[in-house]
Steps between C-alpha positions, in 0.01 A plus 500: 500500500455845644350357819786254535752787495299691763471187714875448469566860601272463803667173590843664480375793710357263757830310514688827551268590787544155652878528473487847650282374786749218564787750503315717752427195713867397494606855585254509790633167626857632483399807699326283757805275535730802525270653761501178704880488483525858627253422778708197600816710501330766710379238750855364527643851542253572781579167667872572491450853630293372791781263596748786503573671829500879528879497527532286186264733318704803600822327393347412165370854454842647577671255263263608222563863591877448465462312171273765348675806643675598172165495320338694784766768471452532124122537530494686833352826373235326293370276779576708810134571596403131482809391692445758772138389538611137517765576762247694709260204478780260592593709804137504612472124460820445697372732774173302516699178519706639787185612685348156451817330624501718811134416563582130467776538759273700730699820470336840474497640149 
């Protein structure tokens, strides 16, 4: 009788492990599916951005800037260093774009 109880306990333990393994497998599958969905969304975002002209991108950026301006003003002191760095980077990128455009037109930079 004593062995039967031990065997039952081991069987229950083994079932718990099997259930736990199944739960981990399901969780891993969910993460994989979620990851694939995010990758698909990112691919679509990149595709749409590539179709956008520079002028459309600037218009969209300025529209976002207008929409978020109240929030920017409320958090200005907290995020000032990051925003200044971003604006400096943006200015540099725009300057590079302008130099490239002049080169394409054959103008001196």
